[in-house]
Structure formats: structure tokens, C-alpha cells
Steps between C-alpha positions, in 0.01 A plus 500: 500500500493774236351361178666537167357361184626154432479533124753784464802380307849487651626755249233746614575442866877544455585747223876455558491131409616427141221412262465142387628409159152454364243772551157390627227469239225758465245268660716412800589865556134598467385249760781577742400866483124446500504271804715713727336698778568832666741448790402596850689645787428570861659766712540495873488875491156502346243627737202289574283758336674445170596864456841438351576536134702263287768758445571864542631587159251773420320276252218417740161661530423710807293357786225762532179295516334440834225253586218741409663570161523128425135441586398787275716359218316168529160672505599731216599205284173312565212746529435622149283374220405198712285690742347738246440258210551130578241498779221573254631268229503196730174597673313472169557122514548422869239742636545600866721190524778717355575576865587132553713513184708778653521316833623179331750688285616698803551181701710356218706818477559490877663159455717636218581805711617277787758349264608843379520628857736223612737549209490879534602453863783260412637702206473861617826632358444565129230543236370218285180351640396179325805520271740514796325221691499260203863586416602405852272202563522341155723621218587772255284394207191470722558850633541642149180333379308634802632850425399480134145383575451764770646776288268446205206519741634822645574664163160424346323574829668840536403602147143381548463682833645817348232493229225443757635785712504730196137408426391574858680834496324597178167404655571725797602789274179462299301571815615859445261652242776658291656157436175310444533298176796716398786260573592288194547125525873511422570694818379242744147371450561155355752612239490579129506172305705434184567196282181328602561555868855358502627843598311712750653840565467637853691811607398540864605152618871543410499847656373355827764226485776756444385705801494196728837382367657837581358486853638148550841605366523786745494268798303250703415775749317708239320202346406373846344836588290495182398139555411566863285800410318335210452170683365673810264702280355197326465305826312792656275521192429126508413515870272798436336312211440198724348713777282704260387192312416304815204734558362406157530123544187293453557154651243357255765544229715240678241229448573259346865529598610242239250559216696293246641238732844454650707453183486870393620588850800268465569626150470855632763422762746416221425838339518721809816324622697746292340796675711415805838471335742765615680365802788408267560875487564502874750214469684693228543793741745298714807713435313824570327387820634638827437178694437241231501181704230637731306732269481301175284214637274748681474716188411201281235359732368838617443638149330179392258500795410867443430431131288193582290698749436779249411258219253304714334818630461642148351172373239492775402863444485494119293180483272629773439836331406373154377158378803320365346470151492880469866554588714646224824335394710807425434719803269305735561711810439832328191370321355355820517837677373685194198267496432601859517872414838549672698640207742686729618163632554389140737793453688398816522145365655630178757692706564184701545302180758754375684478833482121498630462147775757563639314801467162328696636204756673721573189706505280189769718339692502829500119526611454138805722543608312815475167320712633213744632760540152650569336163740776398699447819513125441614535139193336346424833330745773389679667790334836434179363655691436824615860545367714785523877454736649758287813550143372494594150624253343257556264203443776246598297193269214592220743586531688171501174304186382678325831437608501135367151429168575670469835319552344158245227569245741648548765233484283188305182574163399637654293781158420650461225240804330657337480842409134452868399495574677828531336844721218367805657663317568824381142542839362393682726744269418790537127438879518486511709820292236679737231372796707622365492856493119490842467334678738736355323803627157386750340734660158487433235762793614710346845533739693277397696193418297190634723226696263276320499166609149411369320806220248463295680765526830312393342171214317670374816668517701176311227313230503768452874460471462122245220536286715732512784245394264220215365714370853555522580130335171399212550745458856375483394135242234585291751696522758222385266225239317712698177499433192705499543876707181516795682344479777760478236773804313367700824482403578859600153623836519323562845649417372850737203468774725362454749783519211747830396346632854538394505864626157607816470289640850553607681816419871533683756707348786693578861417591811694273798459174441317429137418235361267302246706432138404775452246475321256117499508429872448759551221376189318137614527614831348667320209194280446254792494725728295534235232124442514458872424765477229277247323213751504696752292438545129669246273706783352645555847630141496654560159654822630654307792661244269620749239644743755672212682670389177602858416631552855711185482641627170590838653659330797696261277639781282562763769415411859712188544815685389454812711334386823707544814329344802828475693682820408195723548549716806125474549516136604187404686496543874310212646360450851556134570307258715602448865777247541625523142873448453646829380 
């Protein structure tokens, strides 16, 4: 049975029907729009591989990305500052136990990736990622809020990475004697500060953003070639660093393995969690993947496992080479090899850092444009964002807008000071994606799909998911502020009872293609841990979440609800349904 949103008004469903004498109020129109979901369709002509496109109007992106390209996109989005900076920062507190921090964070990300992989397999037709999944599983306002939170992360993150990349490039240039101490700050080394530091002029960062934006506008083939080359280069450099450093390891530096106890290791896991994020980029490549239903899950899981292996290897080597107390916080890898008299490896590390930051920035800009493309198609943003260039077959308008915003931020402001409000969108998006897996699997007791928004079972299931999220946040706040263990225990007990209710009172269908195992347990564990991490963020990040949510609702109320077109859009979601579903 094909699901349509139950909350859509009769006038919207049948435009030929005369309007009622009295127009609906603003509030009733707002809720009827906000609570509708993106309709689904299935096609008997769709191949099992999910290669078909939603339409053939020339407005689609071109399917040029193979499995290897997708894996490299995931690696390119993840391996950057995390491996060259974060390892040393966390090791200063956790000691050699930073390796366990990366293992714990990696295990958590694997669970999140399983949720992403299932949905990427079930929605292989068009771009959208977390926005698309939440639009289909829940409703329009949820999808718009997820987009807004993710997009602020991406915009600030892109500007911050561009500044870091400019700084690394200047450092490499200054290795040449003619440039030593000759490059002014306003070009790329930190930036020239004005108005007490409110403005910080940086010329090189916007130039780098413009170059990458032009490459992305020219086509996914060109950008994929650059990403593949730079990602392969940095992976080779990291492997070389691990091999070279392994000969300098002194196992005595690993003892004690937990010098400050277990808590810094757990806290470190919350920090390094964000070093793994990037598999959302693979999910957003759905419309450009040659065999999305097969390749997207493999690309998501494969890139994550490669990143985890590299992180763990680097942690073992760096903490074995130098006592953890002597590790630097800005460039720990380079400083460790310099301390061992291996300056040539430090130069390679700087090259690897440039490659890593370049690919992270490239993929970040790519993902942003595809998200804008999805909202432009659906009418939640102006239609110009939904245009695909007929020659380059890329969303040029969206890509230019993304590059422009990042260039302004990177060129005029010290965006590094905003780093403490980042990761809100990532954790929000991951939690919603996990909830989408549970919601889409819901079936009623007769075995048919449970998609009616007004049913008691739907409301009960949604409330259970919200309670689990609140339990994770409450436990995280208590842990952060050294609250009573009783509160953490109560939150855990409530979460267990709620999860039991989800398991025993709901029926879950199986999926074709890739399937997340142990639903609803794995998705709910993801929600619980993600919200626990959310509580570890700076208080300003919580304020940012609330303020941006209010602003987003205002934008949706004044523009989105009047222009969205979930039915008329020719890019209606193609959905691979569970076996036995009534089509």
C-alpha cells in the first residue's frame, strides 16, 4: 500500500475541488503543511540494483560514481584534521588510552553507519541524505530542521577548514628559503585582525574555496578525480608514517595505558567521535552512484572501517614514539617525528595534512550543494537551488552559493572561535536517521505498513523514541556535571523499559538489500549515545540549537509551507519496500 501523508488537506489533494467558504487559519494551514511527508512510489520496472532514476527530464545528476569513488569520498570527508591534530589533543589527557577512545568512537559510528547504510539502500534514487530520510519517515518540518542544523555545521566547518588549509599551505611555502618569514598574516597565516579580532582578514582561504567550487561546478567526474588523487595521497602518507614510526616505538611509553583513569578515555571518545563523521557524504551521492542500492552501503561501511584502522594505527604509533605528556596539541604527528630526528617525515606529514584538509573541504562543499539541490526541488527553498546545469550536469547555482557563503566566512571572520558550536547538526542528523530506520520498519499487527500519522501505535512509537533521546541527554548532562550516579541509573532504566515497549508493542518488517540488524535495538542505542554526546557539547551549542530551530521554523512558516511541493515534484522518492508489502 503506497503511503501518502494523512495530514494533507483535501484541497491540496484535489486542486479542482472548489475551496470552502472559509479559508483555513494560519495555524491550521501551518500544521497541515508541517506534518505532511514526502510521498513514496515503487516501480515494477526498477531493477533490483536500484539503478533507475526518478525521472528522465534532464534535471537529474549523472550516475558516474563507482564503488571505489564512493569509498574515497567517505575517506576524504573523514581523514583530515582528526588524524593530524585531534590524536595529540586527546592523548594529552587519555595517554595511550586514546587508542581505546578511537575504538569506542569507531564502534559507535559503525552503529550509526548501519542505520545510514540501510536507508541509503532503500532510498537510492535521489539526493538528500538525512533530510530526505526524515522527510519521508516523519514530516516536512522535521526534515527542514535537520537541514538547517546540518547546514550551519557545514558552512562554519567549510570556512574553518579553508583557514586551516591556508595556514598549512603557508607553512609549506615557508620551507622554501625565499618565502621564509616573508608571507604576511593577511594572506593566510592566521589572518590580519581588525576591530579587536571581530574581523580577521584572510585572502588565501577564499581563493582556495573559489578554486574548489569551480572544480565542483565543472562536474562530478572532475571533482571525483581530484578527490581520488588527494585521498590516495594522504592515505599512502599515513601508511608510510605508521610504518616509519613503528620502528621508533618504545613499548615503555604505553605504560601505564590509562595514566589518568578511565574517565578521560570516555571523554576522549566523545571528542574523537567527530573525526569519523563523513559517511553522510556517501549517502548524499545517491543520485550520482552507478549502482546505489549495492554500492552505497558498501561505501559507507568500507570508508568507515578504513578510517578506523588508520586512526587506531596512528594512535598506537604516536603514543609509542613519544611520552604522551610531551605530545604537542597543534601538530602532534609532525612534532613527534621531529623529536626523533626524522624531519623529512614531518614534511610528508604537512603534505598529508594539506591533502587531507583539501579532500575534507572538497567533499563538504559537494555535500552542501546536494542538500540545497534537494530542498530546491521540493520547494522548501527558491527553485533556483533545484536547477541542474544542462552542460555540466551539476547544481551550479547551489554550488556557487555554498562556495560564496564559505568564502565570506573564511575571508572576513575568525571562524575557529565558533568551533565549540559545531557538531550539533551532525549529532541531530545521526539521531534522526536512526529514528527513521525504526519508523520506516514499523508495521501494524496485520503485517501491513504502519504509516498513518494519526494512529495510536504511531504516536506511541514516536513518543518512545523521544523518551530515549531525552534519557541519553539527561544521562549525558549528569555525567558532564558530575551529578549523582542514581540519576544516570534512573535514565538507563527508563531507556531500557522504553526500548522494551518499542520491541514488544511494535512489529518490524524486513528489508531488501542491506538491512540494519537488531532493529530497534541498534538504532535506539545510536540515539541514546548521540544524545549523550550532545550533552557534552558547549552550552553555547545548546543555545545555538534552540535559536536556529526557532529561526528555521520562522523561515518555514513564512516561505517553506507555501512553496513546498512533495506531490508535484518529479523527484518523488523511489522507495524499495519490504517483502510482502501491498503495492
